[in-house]
N, C-alpha and C positions, 0 to 999 in steps of 0.2 A: 553223087559221090563227090563231085567237084566241090559242091557247096559244103558238104560235110568236111572235106579236106581243108577247105578254106576256113571253116569255123574252127577246126582243130588247130590250124596254124595261128589263127588270131588268138586263141586261148593261150598258146605257148608264148606268144609275144607279150601278152599282158602279164603272164607269170614272171617272165624275165624282168619286165619293167618293175614289177612289184618287188622282186628280190633286190634289184639295184637300188631302189628307193629305200628299202629297209636297211641295206648295208650302208648306204650313204648316211642315213640317220644315225646308224649305230656308230660309225666312225666320227660323225659330227659330235655326237654326245660324248664319245670317249675323249675327243679333243677338248671339249668344254669342261670336263670334270677337273683336269689339272688346273685349268684357268680359275674355276670356281674355288678350288682348294687354295690356290695361291692367293686369290682375292681375299678369302676368309682369313688366311694366315696374315696377310698384310693388314687387314682390318683389325684383327685381334692384336697384332703387334702395335699398330698405331693407337688403338684404343688404350692399350696398357701404358704406352708411352705418354699419352695425353693424361691418363689418370695419375700416373706417377708425377708428371709435371704439375698437375693441378694440386695433388696432395703436397708436393714440395712447396708450391706457392702458399697453400693454406698453412703449412707448418711454419713457413717463414713469417707469414702475417701473424700467426699465433704467437710466435716468438717476439715479434715487434710489439704487438698489443700487450702481451704479458709483461714485457719490459716497461712499456709505457704505464700500464696499470700499477705495476709494482713501484715504479718511480713516483707515480702520482700519490699512492698511499704512503710511500716513504716520506714524500714531501709533506703530506698532510699530517703524518705522525710527528714530523719535526714541528709543523705549525702548532699542533696540539700541545706539544711540550712547551713551546714558547708561550702559547695562550695560557696554559696552566700556570706557568711561572708568572705571567703578567697578571692573571687573576689573583694568584696568591699575593703578589706584591700590592695590587690594588686593594685586596681585602685587608692586608696588614695596615696599609695607609688609611683605609676607611675606618677600621676599628680604632686605629690610633687617633684619627680625627674625631670619631664619635666619643672616645674616652675624654679627649680634650674638651669637646663641646659639652659633654655630660658634666665635667668638672666645672666648666664656666657656668652652665645653666643651674647646676646645683648651688653654686655660690650665689648666683643672682637670686634664686628662689629663697635661699636662706636669708640673704640680705633683705629681700622683699618682705618676708614674714617677720623679720626682726624689726623692719621699719613699721609694718602694720601693727606689730605688737606694741611698739612705742606709740603709734597713733591710737590704738585701742586704749592704752593707758591714759593718754590725753583725753580721748573721747569719754572714757568712763569718768574721769575727773570732771570734764565739762558737763556731762549729763548729771553727775552728782551735784555739781554747783547749780546747774539750771533747775534741777529738781528741788533743791533746797530753796532757791530763789522763788520757784513757782509755789511751793508750799508756804513759804514765808508770806508771799503775796496773797495766797488764798487765806492764810490765817489772818492777815491784816484786813482783807476784804470781809471775811467772816466776822471779825470783830466790829468793823465799821457797820455792816448790815445789821448785826445783832444790836448794836447801840442805836441805830436808826429805827429799827422795829420797836425796840424797847422804849425809846423816847416817844415814838408815835403813840404806842398804847399807854404810856405814862401820861401823855397829853390828853388822850381820850379819857383816861381814868380821872385826871384832874378836872376835866370838863364835867364829868359825871358828879364828881365830888362837889364842885361849885354849884351845879344845878340842883343836886339833892338837898343841899343846905340853904338854897335860896327860898325865902318865904313865898315868892311867886309860885314856885313849883308846888309847895304845900297847898296854897290856895287853889291852884289849877286842879289838882287831884281831887280836893274836896268838892269843888264846884262840878267837875265832870262826873264824880261819883253820885252826887245828888241828882243831877239830870239823868244819868244812866238808870238809877233806881226808880226815878219818877216815871220815866218813859219806857222802861223795860229794855233799854238798849241804846244804840247810837243813832244819830240822824234826825232825831226829833227837834222841835223848835227850841226847847230848853237846852238841849245838847248843842245845837247850832249856835245859840246865843253865847254859850260858854266858849265854843271854838272861836267865834268872832272876837272874843275878848283876849283869850290866851294863845290861840293858835299861831298868830303872827310872831309871837315871842320865840316859840320853839322852832317855827319854820326858819326864822332868821338865824338861829343857832346852827341848824342843819346846813343852811346855805353857806354861812360864813366858814364853817369848818369842813365842809365837804362830806358830811356823814350821809349814810344811805337813808336812815330813818331815826326818829326820836319817838319813844313810847312813854306814856303815862299809864301806870299799872295800879289797879286797886289792891287792897290788902287781901281780898279773896281770890285774886288772880285774874279778874276781868281786865281786858285790854280796853281802857277808857278812851284813849286817844293815840293816834299816830299821825305824823305829818304826811306820810306817803299814802295813808288810807288804803292799804292793801287788804287782802281777805282776812288778815288777822285782827282787824278792827272789830271790837265787840265780842271776840272769842274769849274763852276762859282757859288759862294756862294750867290749871290744876286738874282739868277734866276736858274731854273732847279731843279733837284731832291734833291739837298743839301741845298736849301734855308731855310729850317726849321730845319736843323741839329744843333747839339751843336757847331760845328766848325763855322757855319754861325752866330750863336748867339754871340759867343765870338768875331768874326771878326767885327760885327756891333758895339759891345760895345767899340772897340778900338777908335771909333770916339771921345769918350768923357772920356775914362779912360786910365790911364797910364798902368795899369795891369788889365786885365779882366779875369774873371773865369766863366766857365759854368759847371754845376753839371753833374754827371754821368747820362747817358741815352744811350739806344742802338744806335749804330752808324753803319749804313748800310755798308759802305766800309770796315769795320773791322769785317764783319760777324755778325753784329747786337750785338756784345759784348758791354757791358757798357763802355763808354769812357767819360772822362772829359777833358776839354781843358783850357789852360792858354795862353793868347796872350797879345801882346803889340804893339802899333803903332811904325812904323819905319819912321823917318824923315831924310832928308838929311842935309847937312851942312848949308843950307839956311833956314832950318825950314819947308821945304815943305814935306807934308805927301806923302810918296811914296808907302806905303803898310803896312803890318803887318807880324810879325813872331809869330807862335803858336806852342805850344807843346801839344801833346796828352799824357795825364797821363795814365800810365798802371795800370790796376786793381790789378795786382800781387803785386805792391809796397804797395798799401793800405792793401791788404790781409796780407802781411808780417808783417805790423804793428799791425793789429787787431788780428792776430792769435798768437801773442806772449802771452803765457798763464802762465807765471811765477806767482806762488802763487794762481792759480785758481783751483787747484785740478784736478780731472779726468773729471768733467762735466762742469766746468766753462768755459765761452767763452765770447768774446766781438765781436760786429760787428757794422759797421757804418750804421746809418739810416738817411735818408734825411728828409727834412721838409714835404715831401709827404708821410712819413711813410714807404717808400720802402727802402729795404736794399741796401747799397752801397758797401758792402763787402760780401764775402762768409761766410757761417757758418762753423766753425771747426767741429762740431758734425754732421752736415748734409750738406756736401759740394755740393750736387746736388741741 
């Protein structure tokens, strides 16, 4: 019983203690609530005050910056006005200067072309004068060269005239023709004996006057004798390979001409080099036509005349051109 009573008593004490603790906690909490409320009110008030102060500062900073920015742009606007006025002034000055320069340059160009026009007039007159002088000189050179060529061929013609009328030529043709007929051609003993007698006479003529060759031709066209003794010796000019040659042409022409001439053209027996021929008929003392004598004109004699370039400068030259528009002499500047 005592133990039971003691246990009951202990339980009551614990209950009392528990009630006291709970009340204490309750009153403690009740005292803290106003403190918390006050603290919250103070925090809210302080936070609002700080926010208001911060917004006030921001508004002040905004006003300051706004004023600064507006002032900056106002200043720049003023600067732009000044700049635009400056640009406009500079532009007017530039255009005025350009107009002035344009006028000056226009006058200079006009003066330049006026001077050049005057120069062109002088140049045209000078060119005309030089052209006239050049053509006058060419006409003079042409006349000189024509006279020289004419005199040369006249000299050759005179030589043929003298030779054809010389009795020695008549005798030589008759002697060569007899030997040619007896031996059936050239090169035999009789022909060689006649050559030994008459050959030196015609060889001397060729050497003295610089001819390429001298021919004695029979009435029937046989080539009885030549000083150079090329492949035409012994050939017949009226038939065979030489019937259309320059020598054959000039031989036929002696039937009706005292002096016949055939223009330069390639001649096969002379290596196809250009050759011209002058010939004349040979008649005996009775007036009988016994043959012809011909001279082969050398091209170098013509070249010597045409290549004489006195007064022509470094590039001037003359050359002989035939009626067929082909050159009859070599070019000094292009001898090939």
